[in-house]
N, C-alpha and C positions, 0 to 999 in steps of 0.2 A: 963555284959561288949559286948561277943560277942552275945549274947542272945537278949541282945535290938536291936542289932544293924540288928539279924533277923528276928526277928518281924518286926523293919520300914522295913529292902525293904519284906516282904512280907504283908505290908500292900501299901507298891510301886506297888508290882508285880501286885495283886487286883482289885489295881488303874490303871495301864494299863502303869506308871513313870517308871520302872527300864528299867536300858541297859543292854547290852545281860554280860557282866562281874557280876551284880549283881547277873542274871538270872541262868548262872555259877554258879556262887555262893551257891545260893538257894540248886540246883538240889545236892550239894555236899556234901550242911547240910546235905538234907534229904537223901538221900544214905546213912550216916554214922549211926555207929546204936545209937551214944548219940545224941536221939533228945527228945528232954524236955515234957514232958508227954505232957503241954495243946497244943502242938503241933504236936503230933502223924498224929490227923486225915486228917493236909496236906500230911501227907511222902506215902499215897498210890499215887493222883496223881501226885508226881514229881518221886516216883517210873517207874507209866506210861510211862512216859516220856521219863524215861531212854529207859526204854524195848523196848519200839515201837521204840526208834531211831537206835535200832539193829537188828529188823526183816526188812530183806530184800528180795522182790516177786522174786519168781525161776520160776512162772510163764511166759514160754515167749508168746508172743503176736503177731498171725500173720498178717503181711502184703500182706492186699491185694490190690493193685494196678488194675484200672479201665483202658485197655487201650483203644481209639477209635482210630478206624480204619480209620485216616481223608482224607487218599485215595478215602472211597465213598461216606463220604460225601461231598466231591470235585467235584467227577462226577454227585452225584441226584441235588447236586447247580447247576453247570453247563447244567447237562439237561432241570431244571425245566427254568434257560433263555432261553436257546432256546425254548423251549416248547412256554412262554409267548412270545418270538419277532414272530415265527411264525405265532402265532395269531394270533398279528397284522394286517400281512401284508395281511393275508388272510383274513382280515374281511375286512381290509381298501380297499382292487379288488374291496370287492361286493357292499361296501358303496360307492365307487365316481360314481359321473354325469356321461356324455357322453360327451366330448370337445365338446365346441362351438366355434367354427370358431373364430380368432379374429375381424372380420371385421362385424359380428354379437354384436356384443356389446354397448349399447349404442346405439344407431340407430335406429332409426324411419322415415320407409315411408310418412308418415302422419304426415304432419307437425302440424297440430292438437293436432294430441296423442303425439307429443314430447312439444310443451307447457299444454297440462294438468296437468302430466309427470310433466314437471318443476317446477310448479305452487305447487302440490301436495308437492316435495322436498323439494323445498321452507317454502312452512306451513310449514315444518312437525320443519325443520331449524329455524324457528321467532322461532313455540311455544319454543324450548329450550330454545334459545335469550331468552326470553322473562320471562322464571319459573327464569332462573341465575338472569337478573334484579332486577328479585320481590325481590330474596335473597340478591342481594345486595343494596337493596331498608331499609332491614327488619335491614342488620348490620347495616346500617346509623342511623335508629330508633334507636338501641338498643347502638352504641356509642353515641349518641347524649343522651339518658338521662343516663346512667354511665359517661358522662359528668359533669350535673347536680350535680348529686348524688354523688359526687369525686369531687369536683372542686382541677382541679390540678394548 
């Protein structure tokens, strides 16, 4: 009876369906001296498990922690930021054009020059507005085609 039970548990063990209590029972059976002759081939396997379970490592593992000096990192970051700000202000001072008096902006002494400049500005504005109107007409055409195809 006990031999049949051990064989059934062993079969379940190899299929991975045993519980911890059943595995413990197998370990106890195979560690005892009265193992059936046809099951002796499994005895070294279960003996190895119990033998390895009792082994303990005595080797010390040194823990090495790397401490980064955060102070130096923050000082370096501050230096980079200050260098960037200094470069920006130095470069912006060179690139600025001389200031023009407020009274000179947008004024013409000759009325014909003023008329030509105004016409040029209005022509640019008109061209851009016409492009926008053409786009709206294209959208209207698309809308009409869509309404023909998908009758609502």
